[in-house]
All heavy atoms as a GROMACS GRO file, in nm:
protein
  602
    1VAL      N    1  -1.270  -4.304  -0.417
    1VAL     CA    2  -1.208  -4.238  -0.530
    1VAL      C    3  -1.262  -4.095  -0.548
    1VAL      O    4  -1.186  -4.007  -0.586
    1VAL     CB    5  -1.225  -4.322  -0.659
    1VAL    CG1    6  -1.167  -4.253  -0.779
    1VAL    CG2    7  -1.160  -4.458  -0.640
    2PRO      N    8  -1.391  -4.065  -0.523
    2PRO     CA    9  -1.439  -3.927  -0.538
    2PRO      C   10  -1.363  -3.830  -0.446
    2PRO      O   11  -1.337  -3.717  -0.484
    2PRO     CB   12  -1.586  -3.934  -0.499
    2PRO     CG   13  -1.626  -4.076  -0.519
    2PRO     CD   14  -1.503  -4.156  -0.492
    3GLN      N   15  -1.325  -3.875  -0.325
    3GLN     CA   16  -1.250  -3.787  -0.235
    3GLN      C   17  -1.113  -3.754  -0.293
    3GLN      O   18  -1.067  -3.642  -0.284
    3GLN     CB   19  -1.236  -3.851  -0.097
    3GLN     CG   20  -1.367  -3.865  -0.025
    3GLN     CD   21  -1.355  -3.952   0.098
    3GLN    OE1   22  -1.267  -4.036   0.107
    3GLN    NE2   23  -1.446  -3.934   0.192
    4LEU      N   24  -1.047  -3.852  -0.352
    4LEU     CA   25  -0.917  -3.831  -0.413
    4LEU      C   26  -0.929  -3.736  -0.532
    4LEU      O   27  -0.846  -3.646  -0.548
    4LEU     CB   28  -0.856  -3.964  -0.456
    4LEU     CG   29  -0.719  -3.956  -0.523
    4LEU    CD1   30  -0.617  -3.891  -0.430
    4LEU    CD2   31  -0.672  -4.094  -0.565
    5THR      N   32  -1.032  -3.752  -0.611
    5THR     CA   33  -1.054  -3.664  -0.725
    5THR      C   34  -1.074  -3.520  -0.679
    5THR      O   35  -1.016  -3.427  -0.736
    5THR     CB   36  -1.177  -3.709  -0.807
    5THR    OG1   37  -1.157  -3.844  -0.847
    5THR    CG2   38  -1.199  -3.622  -0.927
    6HIS      N   39  -1.151  -3.500  -0.573
    6HIS     CA   40  -1.171  -3.366  -0.519
    6HIS      C   41  -1.039  -3.307  -0.469
    6HIS      O   42  -1.008  -3.192  -0.495
    6HIS     CB   43  -1.275  -3.368  -0.406
    6HIS     CG   44  -1.291  -3.235  -0.340
    6HIS    ND1   45  -1.352  -3.129  -0.401
    6HIS    CD2   46  -1.251  -3.191  -0.218
    6HIS    CE1   47  -1.350  -3.025  -0.319
    6HIS    NE2   48  -1.288  -3.060  -0.208
    7LEU      N   49  -0.961  -3.387  -0.398
    7LEU     CA   50  -0.832  -3.341  -0.346
    7LEU      C   51  -0.739  -3.301  -0.460
    7LEU      O   52  -0.677  -3.193  -0.456
    7LEU     CB   53  -0.766  -3.450  -0.261
    7LEU     CG   54  -0.627  -3.417  -0.207
    7LEU    CD1   55  -0.632  -3.297  -0.114
    7LEU    CD2   56  -0.568  -3.538  -0.137
    8LEU      N   57  -0.731  -3.383  -0.562
    8LEU     CA   58  -0.645  -3.352  -0.675
    8LEU      C   59  -0.690  -3.227  -0.748
    8LEU      O   60  -0.608  -3.145  -0.790
    8LEU     CB   61  -0.637  -3.471  -0.771
    8LEU     CG   62  -0.565  -3.594  -0.717
    8LEU    CD1   63  -0.576  -3.710  -0.816
    8LEU    CD2   64  -0.420  -3.564  -0.687
    9SER      N   65  -0.820  -3.208  -0.764
    9SER     CA   66  -0.868  -3.088  -0.834
    9SER      C   67  -0.842  -2.963  -0.750
    9SER      O   68  -0.812  -2.858  -0.803
    9SER     CB   69  -1.016  -3.100  -0.869
    9SER     OG   70  -1.095  -3.098  -0.752
   10THR      N   71  -0.850  -2.973  -0.618
   10THR     CA   72  -0.822  -2.859  -0.530
   10THR      C   73  -0.674  -2.821  -0.540
   10THR      O   74  -0.640  -2.704  -0.551
   10THR     CB   75  -0.858  -2.891  -0.384
   10THR    OG1   76  -0.996  -2.924  -0.379
   10THR    CG2   77  -0.832  -2.774  -0.293
   11VAL      N   78  -0.586  -2.918  -0.536
   11VAL     CA   79  -0.442  -2.892  -0.545
   11VAL      C   80  -0.408  -2.836  -0.682
   11VAL      O   81  -0.322  -2.749  -0.695
   11VAL     CB   82  -0.361  -3.020  -0.516
   11VAL    CG1   83  -0.213  -3.000  -0.546
   11VAL    CG2   84  -0.380  -3.063  -0.371
   12ALA      N   85  -0.477  -2.882  -0.785
   12ALA     CA   86  -0.447  -2.838  -0.921
   12ALA      C   87  -0.498  -2.697  -0.950
   12ALA      O   88  -0.454  -2.634  -1.045
   12ALA     CB   89  -0.504  -2.936  -1.021
   13GLU      N   90  -0.591  -2.645  -0.867
   13GLU     CA   91  -0.643  -2.510  -0.891
   13GLU      C   92  -0.530  -2.410  -0.880
   13GLU      O   93  -0.450  -2.415  -0.787
   13GLU     CB   94  -0.750  -2.474  -0.788
   13GLU     CG   95  -0.883  -2.533  -0.814
   13GLU     CD   96  -0.984  -2.483  -0.712
   13GLU    OE1   97  -1.010  -2.362  -0.709
   13GLU    OE2   98  -1.034  -2.567  -0.637
   14LYS      N   99  -0.526  -2.319  -0.975
   14LYS     CA  100  -0.421  -2.219  -0.979
   14LYS      C  101  -0.479  -2.084  -0.939
   14LYS      O  102  -0.586  -2.046  -0.983
   14LYS     CB  103  -0.362  -2.211  -1.120
   14LYS     CG  104  -0.253  -2.108  -1.136
   14LYS     CD  105  -0.201  -2.104  -1.278
   14LYS     CE  106  -0.298  -2.023  -1.364
   14LYS     NZ  107  -0.246  -1.987  -1.494
   15VAL      N  108  -0.407  -2.012  -0.854
   15VAL     CA  109  -0.442  -1.874  -0.821
   15VAL      C  110  -0.320  -1.789  -0.849
   15VAL      O  111  -0.206  -1.836  -0.837
   15VAL     CB  112  -0.487  -1.858  -0.674
   15VAL    CG1  113  -0.617  -1.930  -0.649
   15VAL    CG2  114  -0.382  -1.902  -0.577
   16THR      N  115  -0.344  -1.665  -0.888
   16THR     CA  116  -0.233  -1.573  -0.914
   16THR      C  117  -0.234  -1.467  -0.807
   16THR      O  118  -0.337  -1.406  -0.778
   16THR     CB  119  -0.248  -1.509  -1.054
   16THR    OG1  120  -0.250  -1.614  -1.151
   16THR    CG2  121  -0.132  -1.416  -1.083
   17SER      N  122  -0.118  -1.447  -0.746
   17SER     CA  123  -0.104  -1.347  -0.642
   17SER      C  124   0.043  -1.308  -0.633
   17SER      O  125   0.131  -1.392  -0.654
   17SER     CB  126  -0.153  -1.402  -0.509
   17SER     OG  127  -0.154  -1.300  -0.412
   18LEU      N  128   0.069  -1.182  -0.602
   18LEU     CA  129   0.205  -1.131  -0.590
   18LEU      C  130   0.286  -1.156  -0.716
   18LEU      O  131   0.407  -1.180  -0.712
   18LEU     CB  132   0.276  -1.193  -0.469
   18LEU     CG  133   0.204  -1.183  -0.336
   18LEU    CD1  134   0.280  -1.257  -0.227
   18LEU    CD2  135   0.185  -1.038  -0.296
   19GLY      N  136   0.217  -1.154  -0.831
   19GLY     CA  137   0.284  -1.171  -0.959
   19GLY      C  138   0.329  -1.313  -0.989
   19GLY      O  139   0.407  -1.336  -1.080
   20LYS      N  140   0.280  -1.409  -0.912
   20LYS     CA  141   0.317  -1.549  -0.932
   20LYS      C  142   0.192  -1.635  -0.934
   20LYS      O  143   0.088  -1.597  -0.884
   20LYS     CB  144   0.407  -1.600  -0.819
   20LYS     CG  145   0.538  -1.527  -0.806
   20LYS     CD  146   0.632  -1.595  -0.708
   20LYS     CE  147   0.588  -1.578  -0.566
   20LYS     NZ  148   0.684  -1.629  -0.468
   21ASP      N  149   0.205  -1.754  -0.992
   21ASP     CA  150   0.098  -1.854  -0.988
   21ASP      C  151   0.125  -1.947  -0.871
   21ASP      O  152   0.240  -1.986  -0.846
   21ASP     CB  153   0.094  -1.934  -1.118
   21ASP     CG  154   0.050  -1.850  -1.236
   21ASP    OD1  155  -0.024  -1.752  -1.215
   21ASP    OD2  156   0.089  -1.883  -1.349
   22TRP      N  157   0.020  -1.980  -0.798
   22TRP     CA  158   0.029  -2.066  -0.680
   22TRP      C  159  -0.073  -2.178  -0.692
   22TRP      O  160  -0.180  -2.157  -0.748
   22TRP     CB  161  -0.007  -1.989  -0.553
   22TRP     CG  162   0.071  -1.865  -0.526
   22TRP    CD1  163   0.061  -1.745  -0.590
   22TRP    CD2  164   0.170  -1.847  -0.425
   22TRP    NE1  165   0.148  -1.654  -0.535
   22TRP    CE2  166   0.216  -1.714  -0.433
   22TRP    CE3  167   0.224  -1.931  -0.327
   22TRP    CZ2  168   0.313  -1.663  -0.348
   22TRP    CZ3  169   0.321  -1.879  -0.243
   22TRP    CH2  170   0.365  -1.748  -0.254
   23HIS      N  171  -0.044  -2.296  -0.637
   23HIS     CA  172  -0.149  -2.394  -0.612
   23HIS      C  173  -0.231  -2.333  -0.500
   23HIS      O  174  -0.174  -2.276  -0.406
   23HIS     CB  175  -0.091  -2.528  -0.565
   23HIS     CG  176  -0.010  -2.598  -0.668
   23HIS    ND1  177   0.124  -2.619  -0.653
   23HIS    CD2  178  -0.046  -2.650  -0.788
   23HIS    CE1  179   0.168  -2.683  -0.759
   23HIS    NE2  180   0.068  -2.703  -0.842
   24ARG      N  181  -0.361  -2.341  -0.506
   24ARG     CA  182  -0.446  -2.278  -0.405
   24ARG      C  183  -0.401  -2.311  -0.261
   24ARG      O  184  -0.387  -2.221  -0.180
   24ARG     CB  185  -0.593  -2.315  -0.425
   24ARG     CG  186  -0.684  -2.247  -0.326
   24ARG     CD  187  -0.830  -2.263  -0.359
   24ARG     NE  188  -0.870  -2.208  -0.486
   24ARG     CZ  189  -0.887  -2.079  -0.512
   24ARG    NH1  190  -0.865  -1.990  -0.420
   24ARG    NH2  191  -0.925  -2.039  -0.630
   25PRO      N  192  -0.373  -2.436  -0.226
   25PRO     CA  193  -0.333  -2.464  -0.087
   25PRO      C  194  -0.193  -2.414  -0.051
   25PRO      O  195  -0.156  -2.411   0.066
   25PRO     CB  196  -0.340  -2.616  -0.075
   25PRO     CG  197  -0.374  -2.670  -0.207
   25PRO     CD  198  -0.396  -2.557  -0.303
   26CYS      N  199  -0.115  -2.374  -0.151
   26CYS     CA  200   0.023  -2.329  -0.125
   26CYS      C  201   0.032  -2.180  -0.093
   26CYS      O  202   0.136  -2.134  -0.046
   26CYS     CB  203   0.112  -2.360  -0.243
   26CYS     SG  204   0.130  -2.538  -0.274
   27LEU      N  205  -0.074  -2.104  -0.121
   27LEU     CA  206  -0.074  -1.961  -0.090
   27LEU      C  207  -0.108  -1.946   0.058
   27LEU      O  208  -0.224  -1.948   0.098
   27LEU     CB  209  -0.174  -1.886  -0.179
   27LEU     CG  210  -0.182  -1.735  -0.160
   27LEU    CD1  211  -0.046  -1.669  -0.184
   27LEU    CD2  212  -0.287  -1.675  -0.252
   28ARG      N  213  -0.004  -1.935   0.141
   28ARG     CA  214  -0.020  -1.935   0.286
   28ARG      C  215   0.056  -1.819   0.349
   28ARG      O  216   0.156  -1.774   0.296
   28ARG     CB  217   0.033  -2.066   0.346
   28ARG     CG  218  -0.044  -2.186   0.300
   28ARG     CD  219   0.010  -2.313   0.365
   28ARG     NE  220  -0.078  -2.423   0.342
   28ARG     CZ  221  -0.181  -2.454   0.419
   28ARG    NH1  222  -0.208  -2.383   0.526
   28ARG    NH2  223  -0.258  -2.556   0.390
   29CYS      N  224   0.007  -1.776   0.463
   29CYS     CA  225   0.073  -1.671   0.541
   29CYS      C  226   0.211  -1.720   0.583
   29CYS      O  227   0.226  -1.831   0.633
   29CYS     CB  228  -0.011  -1.636   0.663
   29CYS     SG  229   0.068  -1.518   0.776
   30GLU      N  230   0.311  -1.634   0.564
   30GLU     CA  231   0.448  -1.669   0.601
   30GLU      C  232   0.464  -1.692   0.752
   30GLU      O  233   0.552  -1.764   0.794
   30GLU     CB  234   0.545  -1.558   0.558
   30GLU     CG  235   0.574  -1.557   0.412
   30GLU     CD  236   0.663  -1.672   0.370
   30GLU    OE1  237   0.767  -1.699   0.434
   30GLU    OE2  238   0.629  -1.736   0.269
   31LYS      N  239   0.380  -1.628   0.833
   31LYS     CA  240   0.395  -1.639   0.978
   31LYS      C  241   0.310  -1.751   1.038
   31LYS      O  242   0.361  -1.838   1.104
   31LYS     CB  243   0.362  -1.506   1.045
   31LYS     CG  244   0.368  -1.513   1.198
   31LYS     CD  245   0.417  -1.386   1.258
   31LYS     CE  246   0.412  -1.388   1.407
   31LYS     NZ  247   0.498  -1.484   1.470
   32CYS      N  248   0.178  -1.748   1.014
   32CYS     CA  249   0.089  -1.844   1.081
   32CYS      C  250   0.049  -1.963   0.994
   32CYS      O  251  -0.016  -2.055   1.042
   32CYS     CB  252  -0.037  -1.772   1.132
   32CYS     SG  253  -0.151  -1.723   1.001
   33ASN      N  254   0.085  -1.959   0.866
   33ASN     CA  255   0.059  -2.069   0.773
   33ASN      C  256  -0.088  -2.084   0.734
   33ASN      O  257  -0.130  -2.185   0.678
   33ASN     CB  258   0.112  -2.201   0.829
   33ASN     CG  259   0.154  -2.296   0.719
   33ASN    OD1  260   0.198  -2.254   0.613
   33ASN    ND2  261   0.141  -2.424   0.745
   34LYS      N  262  -0.170  -1.982   0.762
   34LYS     CA  263  -0.312  -1.985   0.723
   34LYS      C  264  -0.322  -1.977   0.570
   34LYS      O  265  -0.250  -1.903   0.505
   34LYS     CB  266  -0.382  -1.864   0.786
   34LYS     CG  267  -0.525  -1.845   0.745
   34LYS     CD  268  -0.581  -1.718   0.809
   34LYS     CE  269  -0.714  -1.681   0.750
   34LYS     NZ  270  -0.762  -1.554   0.803
   35THR      N  271  -0.414  -2.057   0.512
   35THR     CA  272  -0.437  -2.051   0.368
   35THR      C  273  -0.501  -1.917   0.333
   35THR      O  274  -0.595  -1.873   0.399
   35THR     CB  275  -0.528  -2.167   0.323
   35THR    OG1  276  -0.466  -2.290   0.360
   35THR    CG2  277  -0.549  -2.165   0.173
   36LEU      N  278  -0.449  -1.852   0.230
   36LEU     CA  279  -0.494  -1.718   0.190
   36LEU      C  280  -0.567  -1.723   0.057
   36LEU      O  281  -0.555  -1.820  -0.018
   36LEU     CB  282  -0.373  -1.624   0.179
   36LEU     CG  283  -0.285  -1.614   0.304
   36LEU    CD1  284  -0.158  -1.536   0.272
   36LEU    CD2  285  -0.362  -1.549   0.417
   37THR      N  286  -0.642  -1.618   0.028
   37THR     CA  287  -0.708  -1.606  -0.102
   37THR      C  288  -0.638  -1.500  -0.184
   37THR      O  289  -0.581  -1.406  -0.129
   37THR     CB  290  -0.856  -1.567  -0.086
   37THR    OG1  291  -0.864  -1.443  -0.016
   37THR    CG2  292  -0.934  -1.673  -0.010
   38SER      N  293  -0.641  -1.515  -0.314
   38SER     CA  294  -0.579  -1.418  -0.402
   38SER      C  295  -0.643  -1.282  -0.382
   38SER      O  296  -0.765  -1.269  -0.386
   38SER     CB  297  -0.596  -1.464  -0.548
   38SER     OG  298  -0.535  -1.372  -0.635
   39GLY      N  299  -0.564  -1.182  -0.354
   39GLY     CA  300  -0.615  -1.047  -0.332
   39GLY      C  301  -0.671  -1.023  -0.194
   39GLY      O  302  -0.707  -0.912  -0.161
   40GLY      N  303  -0.676  -1.125  -0.109
   40GLY     CA  304  -0.732  -1.110   0.025
   40GLY      C  305  -0.627  -1.118   0.134
   40GLY      O  306  -0.652  -1.173   0.240
   41HIS      N  307  -0.508  -1.065   0.104
   41HIS     CA  308  -0.400  -1.073   0.202
   41HIS      C  309  -0.303  -0.957   0.180
   41HIS      O  310  -0.312  -0.885   0.084
   41HIS     CB  311  -0.326  -1.207   0.189
   41HIS     CG  312  -0.267  -1.229   0.053
   41HIS    ND1  313  -0.145  -1.180   0.015
   41HIS    CD2  314  -0.316  -1.292  -0.056
   41HIS    CE1  315  -0.120  -1.213  -0.110
   41HIS    NE2  316  -0.224  -1.282  -0.155
   42ALA      N  317  -0.209  -0.944   0.272
   42ALA     CA  318  -0.108  -0.839   0.262
   42ALA      C  319   0.022  -0.900   0.208
   42ALA      O  320   0.037  -1.022   0.200
   42ALA     CB  321  -0.085  -0.778   0.400
   43GLU      N  322   0.116  -0.812   0.175
   43GLU     CA  323   0.244  -0.855   0.119
   43GLU      C  324   0.355  -0.773   0.183
   43GLU      O  325   0.340  -0.654   0.210
   43GLU     CB  326   0.241  -0.832  -0.032
   43GLU     CG  327   0.371  -0.860  -0.103
   43GLU     CD  328   0.465  -0.740  -0.112
   43GLU    OE1  329   0.421  -0.625  -0.103
   43GLU    OE2  330   0.586  -0.764  -0.127
   44HIS      N  331   0.467  -0.837   0.210
   44HIS     CA  332   0.586  -0.766   0.258
   44HIS      C  333   0.708  -0.838   0.200
   44HIS      O  334   0.722  -0.959   0.217
   44HIS     CB  335   0.591  -0.765   0.411
   44HIS     CG  336   0.703  -0.682   0.464
   44HIS    ND1  337   0.694  -0.545   0.475
   44HIS    CD2  338   0.826  -0.716   0.507
   44HIS    CE1  339   0.806  -0.499   0.524
   44HIS    NE2  340   0.889  -0.600   0.544
   45ASP      N  341   0.793  -0.763   0.131
   45ASP     CA  342   0.912  -0.821   0.066
   45ASP      C  343   0.878  -0.940  -0.023
   45ASP      O  344   0.949  -1.040  -0.026
   45ASP     CB  345   1.017  -0.862   0.170
   45ASP     CG  346   1.085  -0.742   0.235
   45ASP    OD1  347   1.083  -0.632   0.175
   45ASP    OD2  348   1.139  -0.758   0.346
   46GLY      N  349   0.765  -0.930  -0.094
   46GLY     CA  350   0.726  -1.034  -0.188
   46GLY      C  351   0.666  -1.158  -0.125
   46GLY      O  352   0.644  -1.258  -0.193
   47LYS      N  353   0.642  -1.156   0.007
   47LYS     CA  354   0.587  -1.273   0.076
   47LYS      C  355   0.446  -1.242   0.125
   47LYS      O  356   0.419  -1.131   0.169
   47LYS     CB  357   0.676  -1.312   0.193
   47LYS     CG  358   0.814  -1.354   0.149
   47LYS     CD  359   0.901  -1.385   0.266
   47LYS     CE  360   1.040  -1.422   0.217
   47LYS     NZ  361   1.132  -1.439   0.329
   48PRO      N  362   0.356  -1.341   0.119
   48PRO     CA  363   0.218  -1.319   0.162
   48PRO      C  364   0.201  -1.332   0.314
   48PRO      O  365   0.266  -1.414   0.378
   48PRO     CB  366   0.141  -1.431   0.091
   48PRO     CG  367   0.241  -1.541   0.075
   48PRO     CD  368   0.375  -1.474   0.060
   49TYR      N  369   0.114  -1.247   0.368
   49TYR     CA  370   0.079  -1.250   0.510
   49TYR      C  371  -0.071  -1.228   0.524
   49TYR      O  372  -0.129  -1.150   0.447
   49TYR     CB  373   0.150  -1.138   0.588
   49TYR     CG  374   0.299  -1.156   0.596
   49TYR    CD1  375   0.382  -1.106   0.498
   49TYR    CD2  376   0.356  -1.224   0.703
   49TYR    CE1  377   0.519  -1.124   0.505
   49TYR    CE2  378   0.494  -1.242   0.711
   49TYR     CZ  379   0.575  -1.191   0.612
   49TYR     OH  380   0.710  -1.208   0.620
   50CYS      N  381  -0.135  -1.291   0.623
   50CYS     CA  382  -0.275  -1.259   0.649
   50CYS      C  383  -0.278  -1.117   0.706
   50CYS      O  384  -0.181  -1.074   0.771
   50CYS     CB  385  -0.340  -1.361   0.744
   50CYS     SG  386  -0.266  -1.379   0.905
   51ASN      N  387  -0.385  -1.044   0.677
   51ASN     CA  388  -0.392  -0.904   0.721
   51ASN      C  389  -0.391  -0.893   0.872
   51ASN      O  390  -0.320  -0.809   0.928
   51ASN     CB  391  -0.518  -0.837   0.664
   51ASN     CG  392  -0.506  -0.815   0.516
   51ASN    OD1  393  -0.408  -0.761   0.467
   51ASN    ND2  394  -0.607  -0.857   0.442
   52HIS      N  395  -0.473  -0.974   0.937
   52HIS     CA  396  -0.482  -0.973   1.083
   52HIS      C  397  -0.478  -1.116   1.132
   52HIS      O  398  -0.551  -1.199   1.080
   52HIS     CB  399  -0.613  -0.907   1.129
   52HIS     CG  400  -0.624  -0.765   1.088
   52HIS    ND1  401  -0.552  -0.664   1.146
   52HIS    CD2  402  -0.697  -0.706   0.992
   52HIS    CE1  403  -0.583  -0.550   1.088
   52HIS    NE2  404  -0.670  -0.572   0.993
   53PRO      N  405  -0.397  -1.147   1.225
   53PRO     CA  406  -0.315  -1.054   1.302
   53PRO      C  407  -0.172  -1.037   1.251
   53PRO      O  408  -0.103  -0.945   1.292
   53PRO     CB  409  -0.313  -1.118   1.441
   53PRO     CG  410  -0.312  -1.264   1.412
   53PRO     CD  411  -0.398  -1.280   1.288
   54CYS      N  412  -0.126  -1.124   1.162
   54CYS     CA  413   0.017  -1.131   1.132
   54CYS      C  414   0.076  -1.004   1.072
   54CYS      O  415   0.171  -0.948   1.126
   54CYS     CB  416   0.045  -1.251   1.042
   54CYS     SG  417   0.008  -1.408   1.126
   55TYR      N  418   0.022  -0.956   0.957
   55TYR     CA  419   0.082  -0.838   0.894
   55TYR      C  420   0.074  -0.718   0.987
   55TYR      O  421   0.171  -0.645   1.005
   55TYR     CB  422   0.012  -0.806   0.761
   55TYR     CG  423   0.077  -0.689   0.691
   55TYR    CD1  424   0.186  -0.710   0.609
   55TYR    CD2  425   0.030  -0.559   0.710
   55TYR    CE1  426   0.248  -0.603   0.545
   55TYR    CE2  427   0.091  -0.453   0.647
   55TYR     CZ  428   0.200  -0.475   0.566
   55TYR     OH  429   0.262  -0.369   0.504
   56ALA      N  430  -0.042  -0.698   1.049
   56ALA     CA  431  -0.059  -0.585   1.140
   56ALA      C  432   0.040  -0.591   1.256
   56ALA      O  433   0.100  -0.490   1.292
   56ALA     CB  434  -0.202  -0.580   1.191
   57ALA      N  435   0.059  -0.708   1.313
   57ALA     CA  436   0.150  -0.723   1.427
   57ALA      C  437   0.296  -0.706   1.386
   57ALA      O  438   0.374  -0.645   1.459
   57ALA     CB  439   0.129  -0.859   1.493
   58LEU      N  440   0.331  -0.757   1.270
   58LEU     CA  441   0.471  -0.752   1.227
   58LEU      C  442   0.512  -0.619   1.166
   58LEU      O  443   0.623  -0.571   1.190
   58LEU     CB  444   0.498  -0.863   1.124
   58LEU     CG  445   0.492  -1.005   1.175
   58LEU    CD1  446   0.494  -1.103   1.059
   58LEU    CD2  447   0.610  -1.032   1.269
   59PHE      N  448   0.423  -0.558   1.086
   59PHE     CA  449   0.463  -0.443   1.006
   59PHE      C  450   0.375  -0.320   1.022
   59PHE      O  451   0.401  -0.217   0.962
   59PHE     CB  452   0.466  -0.481   0.857
   59PHE     CG  453   0.543  -0.608   0.832
   59PHE    CD1  454   0.479  -0.724   0.793
   59PHE    CD2  455   0.680  -0.612   0.850
   59PHE    CE1  456   0.548  -0.841   0.770
   59PHE    CE2  457   0.752  -0.729   0.828
   59PHE     CZ  458   0.686  -0.844   0.788
   60GLY      N  459   0.269  -0.329   1.103
   60GLY     CA  460   0.179  -0.216   1.124
   60GLY      C  461   0.242  -0.110   1.213
   60GLY      O  462   0.352  -0.130   1.266
   61PRO      N  463   0.174   0.003   1.230
   61PRO     CA  464   0.227   0.108   1.315
   61PRO      C  465   0.242   0.060   1.459
   61PRO      O  466   0.159  -0.015   1.509
   61PRO     CB  467   0.124   0.220   1.306
   61PRO     CG  468   0.004   0.160   1.244
   61PRO     CD  469   0.045   0.033   1.174
   62LYS      N  470   0.350   0.100   1.521
   62LYS     CA  471   0.377   0.061   1.659
   62LYS      C  472   0.337   0.173   1.754
   62LYS      O  473   0.386   0.284   1.743
   62LYS     CB  474   0.526   0.032   1.678
   62LYS     CG  475   0.584  -0.067   1.579
   62LYS     CD  476   0.545  -0.208   1.613
   62LYS     CE  477   0.620  -0.308   1.531
   62LYS     NZ  478   0.547  -0.372   1.429
   63GLY      N  479   0.247   0.147   1.845
   63GLY     CA  480   0.211   0.244   1.948
   63GLY      C  481   0.120   0.356   1.904
   63GLY      O  482   0.078   0.436   1.986
   64GLY      N  483   0.087   0.365   1.775
   64GLY     CA  484   0.002   0.473   1.727
   64GLY      C  485  -0.136   0.470   1.789
   64GLY      O  486  -0.195   0.573   1.818
   65CYS      N  487  -0.186   0.352   1.817
   65CYS     CA  488  -0.321   0.340   1.874
   65CYS      C  489  -0.327   0.401   2.013
   65CYS      O  490  -0.427   0.458   2.051
   65CYS     CB  491  -0.363   0.194   1.881
   65CYS     SG  492  -0.382   0.118   1.719
   66LEU      N  493  -0.222   0.390   2.088
   66LEU     CA  494  -0.222   0.447   2.223
   66LEU      C  495  -0.238   0.599   2.215
   66LEU      O  496  -0.313   0.659   2.290
   66LEU     CB  497  -0.091   0.412   2.296
   66LEU     CG  498  -0.075   0.265   2.332
   66LEU    CD1  499   0.062   0.244   2.395
   66LEU    CD2  500  -0.183   0.220   2.427
   67TRP      N  501  -0.166   0.663   2.125
   67TRP     CA  502  -0.174   0.808   2.113
   67TRP      C  503  -0.314   0.851   2.072
   67TRP      O  504  -0.377   0.933   2.135
   67TRP     CB  505  -0.072   0.859   2.012
   67TRP     CG  506  -0.085   1.007   1.991
   67TRP    CD1  507  -0.154   1.068   1.892
   67TRP    CD2  508  -0.036   1.109   2.076
   67TRP    NE1  509  -0.148   1.203   1.906
   67TRP    CE2  510  -0.076   1.232   2.019
   67TRP    CE3  511   0.038   1.111   2.193
   67TRP    CZ2  512  -0.043   1.354   2.075
   67TRP    CZ3  513   0.071   1.234   2.248
   67TRP    CH2  514   0.030   1.353   2.189
   68TRP      N  515  -0.365   0.788   1.963
   68TRP     CA  516  -0.497   0.826   1.914
   68TRP      C  517  -0.605   0.790   2.013
   68TRP      O  518  -0.703   0.859   2.028
   68TRP     CB  519  -0.526   0.761   1.779
   68TRP     CG  520  -0.430   0.808   1.674
   68TRP    CD1  521  -0.330   0.735   1.620
   68TRP    CD2  522  -0.422   0.936   1.614
   68TRP    NE1  523  -0.260   0.810   1.529
   68TRP    CE2  524  -0.315   0.934   1.523
   68TRP    CE3  525  -0.494   1.054   1.627
   68TRP    CZ2  526  -0.278   1.044   1.447
   68TRP    CZ3  527  -0.458   1.163   1.550
   68TRP    CH2  528  -0.352   1.158   1.462
   69GLY      N  529  -0.586   0.683   2.088
   69GLY     CA  530  -0.685   0.639   2.184
   69GLY      C  531  -0.695   0.728   2.307
   69GLY      O  532  -0.789   0.719   2.384
   70HIS      N  533  -0.599   0.818   2.324
   70HIS     CA  534  -0.600   0.906   2.441
   70HIS      C  535  -0.629   1.049   2.403
   70HIS      O  536  -0.579   1.142   2.464
   70HIS     CB  537  -0.466   0.896   2.516
   70HIS     CG  538  -0.450   0.764   2.585
   70HIS    ND1  539  -0.520   0.727   2.696
   70HIS    CD2  540  -0.372   0.656   2.552
   70HIS    CE1  541  -0.485   0.605   2.732
   70HIS    NE2  542  -0.396   0.560   2.646
   71GLY      N  543  -0.705   1.070   2.298
   71GLY     CA  544  -0.748   1.204   2.260
   71GLY      C  545  -0.645   1.284   2.182
   71GLY      O  546  -0.660   1.403   2.164
   72GLY      N  547  -0.539   1.218   2.134
   72GLY     CA  548  -0.440   1.288   2.053
   72GLY      C  549  -0.496   1.320   1.915
   72GLY      O  550  -0.592   1.260   1.871
   73SER      N  551  -0.438   1.417   1.850
   73SER     CA  552  -0.478   1.448   1.713
   73SER      C  553  -0.353   1.479   1.634
   73SER      O  554  -0.248   1.505   1.690
   73SER     CB  555  -0.572   1.568   1.709
   73SER     OG  556  -0.502   1.686   1.744
   74GLU      N  557  -0.367   1.476   1.504
   74GLU     CA  558  -0.251   1.503   1.418
   74GLU      C  559  -0.197   1.642   1.446
   74GLU      O  560  -0.078   1.664   1.454
   74GLU     CB  561  -0.292   1.488   1.271
   74GLU     CG  562  -0.173   1.493   1.178
   74GLU     CD  563  -0.212   1.463   1.036
   74GLU    OE1  564  -0.319   1.403   1.013
   74GLU    OE2  565  -0.135   1.501   0.947
   75LYS      N  566  -0.285   1.741   1.464
   75LYS     CA  567  -0.242   1.877   1.490
   75LYS      C  568  -0.168   1.885   1.625
   75LYS      O  569  -0.062   1.946   1.636
   75LYS     CB  570  -0.362   1.971   1.492
   75LYS     CG  571  -0.324   2.118   1.508
   75LYS     CD  572  -0.444   2.207   1.497
   75LYS     CE  573  -0.398   2.351   1.516
   75LYS     NZ  574  -0.509   2.444   1.513
   76ALA      N  575  -0.221   1.818   1.726
   76ALA     CA  576  -0.157   1.821   1.858
   76ALA      C  577  -0.022   1.750   1.852
   76ALA      O  578   0.073   1.795   1.916
   76ALA     CB  579  -0.248   1.755   1.962
   77ARG      N  580  -0.012   1.643   1.775
   77ARG     CA  581   0.115   1.569   1.766
   77ARG      C  582   0.220   1.653   1.699
   77ARG      O  583   0.337   1.644   1.735
   77ARG     CB  584   0.095   1.442   1.686
   77ARG     CG  585   0.029   1.332   1.764
   77ARG     CD  586   0.010   1.211   1.679
   77ARG     NE  587   0.139   1.145   1.659
   77ARG     CZ  588   0.152   1.028   1.600
   77ARG    NH1  589   0.045   0.966   1.554
   77ARG    NH2  590   0.268   0.972   1.586
   78SER      N  591   0.185   1.732   1.601
   78SER     CA  592   0.286   1.807   1.526
   78SER      C  593   0.325   1.936   1.597
   78SER      O  594   0.419   2.001   1.559
   78SER     CB  595   0.235   1.838   1.384
   78SER     OG  596   0.120   1.920   1.391
   79SER      N  597   0.255   1.977   1.703
   79SER     CA  598   0.290   2.100   1.772
   79SER      C  599   0.401   2.077   1.870
   79SER      O  600   0.424   1.974   1.920
   79SER     CB  601   0.175   2.158   1.852
   79SER     OG  602   0.050   2.123   1.810
   0.00000   0.00000   0.00000
């Protein structure tokens, strides 16, 4: 019975994120389903995502690392 009590109290815990209340285990990344913490994740179109790797892979800059990694600079890019 103590295990059931712990499970019920965990499910009953409320966290607020993205302007909504969530059961703690229900706040999950839309892509990988990882459990997230309030304020410790990214958001896109009102949906929660883990910062890495999901949000970065889906919505982060594409190819920017290659340019910066090869000695590029903002000034050189704009010329």
